N, C-alpha and C positions, 0 to 999 in steps of 0.2 A: 596417809601415811608413803606408803609405797607407790599408788598411782595417781594419784590427785581425787580433788573434789568430785568431779566427775564421775570416775570410778564407785568411790562411795556410795552414791545414790544408786550406782546401778546394782551392784555389791548386796545393799541395804531392800532396794525391791524385790532380789530374787531371793534373798532371804527371809523376808515378812510375810510369802507366797509361797513358801516351800510346805507341801503337805505334810512330808514328816514332821518338820519341825511345829507344826500349826499342830499338829495331833499329839505330839506327846508334850510340848509346852503344857498343855493344862492339867495333865495327869501327875498327883505325888509320886513321882518315881525316882531313881539317881539318873537319867538320862540324859535332859537336859541341866542337870547339876554338872554333870563330867562333862557332855559339850561347853560348858561356859569356861569351866575350869582348865579345859585341856587347851584352846584356844588362847583363853591370857598366858598360859604358862608357853605356849608357841610364840605368843609375840612379844613378851621378855625374855625369849630366847634368843629371837632376832633380834631386839634391842641390845641386847649382849654382844651378839655376835658383830653387828655395827659400831659400837659403841662399849669396849669392854672396861668398864666401870665396876667399881667394890659393889658402889650401887645397883647397878643393873644385873652383877652377878647373882647378892642379894635376895632381889625381886625374881630372877627366874629360877633361883632355888626355891623362894619360899610359893611361888604358883604352880613349881613342879611339885611338890609336898602335898597342896591344894587338892589338887587335880590326884594324885594317888590316891588321897580319902575317900575323895566322891566315889569311888568308880573302880574295882579291877583293872577293868576294858584299859584303863592310863596306864598300865604299865606297857602297852604299845609305844610309848613313849620313849623310853629308853631305849629301845631299835632304832628309833625313827632318827633321835637325837645324834647316834653314833653312827649313822647313814651319812646324815649330814654333816659332819665333822670330815666324814673321809672325801665330800664332794671339796675340801680345801688342800690347802698346798701345804707340804711337809711340816715344815716350821709353825702355821695353824694348826695342823691337826696336834703336834703335840702340847702346845698352849691351852687349845681346846678339850683334848682329854684330861689333861689336869684340871680342868675348869669344874669338868663333870662328874670327877671324883667328887671335888667341893658341895657339888649340887645333891650328890647322892648321900654327902655326909647330912649337910643338913637336914636332906630329906626325910632321913633315919631319925634325928631327932626330931621333927615335926608330926613327926606319923605316930611317933613315942608319945608326946606331947595331947596327939588330938584322943590317942586310947588313954591318958592317964597312966602311960608307965608299966600295965598291967601285966604280967609274964614277963616281960624284960629283962634279960641277963640271968635267966633261966632257961635249961633245958626243955628242951618242946615237951620229950616223954613226961619227966616230972609234972609240968600244966594241966598235960591230959588226961594223969591220974586223978586229978582233983575236980576234973572238968563233971559234972553229973548229966549235961546235958548231950554229950560227946556221944556220935553216931557208933555202935559197936565195929561198926568194919572198919573204922579208921586207927579203932585201938589195936588192931591183928600187927604185930612187929614182921617188918619186912624182911625176905630172906637174903639182907644185902650191909657187909659189914662194915661198910662205910655209911651208909642211913645210919643205921642203927648207932653209930660214934657219936655221930652228930647231933642225934634227936636226944641221946641219954646223955654225952657227955659237955660235948658245946654250949656253952650259956646262948640264949636267943640274941640277938642284938634288937630285934622287933618284937611287939608287943606279940600274946599269943594269941588273940580274939582278931588279930590281924591274919595271922599265920592259917590259922583255924579257917577263915571266911575265904583266902586265896588256895588252900585245899581241897575247899569244899566246891568252888567255882571250876578249880582244875580237874575234880572230879568228876562232878557232873558234864564239864565239856570233853571228856575222853570217853566214856562210855556211849553207848549206844541209845539213840534218842528216836523217836519218831518225826520226823523232817518230811513236810510235804513238800513238794517243790514240783509245779507245775501238774500238780494233779497225780504223782508219784511219790510214794513213799521211799524214802534212801536211811535205813538206821544209821548208816555212819559219814550222814551230810555226804557234800559233794562241794569239789574247790569251787564252782562256778557261781555259788546260790546267789552268793550276797552282788556278782557282775547281776545277773538276771533280774533280783528284787531289785536293783538300780533302776534295769532297763523299762520296768513293768510299774514301780513305789513312784516316781519320778515323773513332773509333766515331760511331755515330748518339746516342749520348745525350753526346755532346760535340757534335755539332752542332745538338741543342736548347738545352744551353746555351749556346752562343753566340749564338744566334736570341733564346732569352730575355733575355740582356743586353743587347741591344739594347732590346729591347721593352721594358726596365727602367729604363731609362737615365734618372737625374736630371737634371732643367735646370739645376743649381750644380754637375756633377760634377767638381770640382778634376784636375788633373794627366790629365784622359783622352788627351790630346794626345801624351805619352809610352808610351801603350800603344798607341793603335791608328793613330796616325800612320807609326809605322815599318813595321806591318801591311799596310794601306795602299799606302805607298812601295816594299816590296820584291814586291807583287803588282804594281803599275805597270808598275814598271823592266823587271822579268823577263819577264810579258807581250807583250812589246818584242821580246826573244831570242827566236832562229831554232832554237837549241838547250832542246829542254826535253826532260831525261832523267830527271827526279824530283821527289817532293815535296822531297826532301832538300835543295833549293838553298831554300827557304823554312822549313827548319825554326826559325828563330828568331822565325816566328808564335808557336808553341806557349808556352813560357813567358811571352808577353808575354801571349797572350790567356788561359791561364789563371789569370793577374793580375785581367785584367781583370773574367772571367769571376765569381769567386771576389768580387770587391769589388761587384759589380753585385748580385748574387743574397743576396749577407750585409746588404747597406743598405739593399734593402726594405724598406719597414712591413711586408711580407707574410711577413720572416722570422719574426716574432712567433706566426704560426700553425703549429701544431700540424700541421696535415695539409700544406701548404708546404714545413716542413722534412724530412718522410716523403718528400716528392716529390724533392727536392733530393740528400738522403740513397740514394734508389731508382735516381734518374739517377747519382750516384756509382760507383754499386755495379755496375749494370748496365755502365758503363764500363770498369770494372776487370775484369769477365767477359768480356766482349767482346774484349781484349786479353790476355788469360790462356789463353783459348781458343784462341787459334793459337799457343801457346808451342811450340817455342821459334822459331817460323818468323816473328818480328816483321816481319823485312825483308818479307817478300810480303804481309803484313794488308792484308786487303781489309773493310770490312761488310757486313753482309748486306746491303746492296742489290743487290750482286752476290757477296757470299760469295766467299772464299779458294782454292776449287779451281775457279774461274772467272776469278780476276784478269789471268792473263794475258793472256787474248783481247783484253782492253781498253788493258790499259799492260804497256810492256816495260821495259828497263834495269833501276836499283836502285828503282823501283817493286815490282819480282817478282824479281829474282834479280840479282846484283853478284859471281856467281863463287866466292862466299866457301867453295861448298863442294865447291871441285875437286879438291881433296885426297880426298874420298870418292869424289869420281868417277873419280879416278887406281884407288886401289884397288878399286873395281867391274871396271873395264877390266881390269885385271890378273887379277882373280879369274875374269872371266868373258870372255874374249876374243872 
């Protein structure tokens, strides 16, 4: 819809052989579900921007809600949407800010529906007192009058377990963690983690195409903000987290970058030249070969900069192994005491 059929096929080819997508697409986790719903939300928000009908607004609201209940990482969509609004004219800003409030209200309603309204309209502290599974560390009252007033007196507009999960994720993301980056330990993480992870966990042709897409950027490029602002936003937000466990946290960048790259390289005047087309086809082919070369071990994929066999020296956690072979390890140990 953005760049035409040719760009669509290029985007599909890039996405289909993206090793991180292949790695996490077969695992029963929230990561690819989040990628699906977040991409869907961005698509319908783009549709609403281009055609501000009630139907599109409702669809944008529903898909935003589904993204929010798929994974807490989807919270990055709110600052991304706000940033997109800031790129518009003054008149458009006012209109879209109002529409974003409507999206937020509908999202709150659907999030509550997903959690069956459990703990909604009840002060958080009251819900905490009846929660027998709650970690005692969270029961401690913070020395803050405003927080205490809100949690003790104000009815919560969101379900208790949604807030509890969000509090846990925030707590885990703020405390010191063991982050292994390029073979060194960083207890509080480091801002360039996801940039470096992208550099080594993505195929070299994909990196070349990403750089090329920026070089070929057109001055009157419409809708760029819907593809690039979410990518930049999630990179910036997660760079401040102290828990940096794997590139899976930023998987949403891949469908957006695939669409962006495909649009940029297919819209340039150079695309009419045979040599340019040959280079593009070659890069996509090499992208597929680099990925398939590590079949079926996509989770431990590392490009040719360091190689898959040496990847564990530089990164740990879900970048290298996520316990997906514990069943095979158990069989091996039983056969080899």
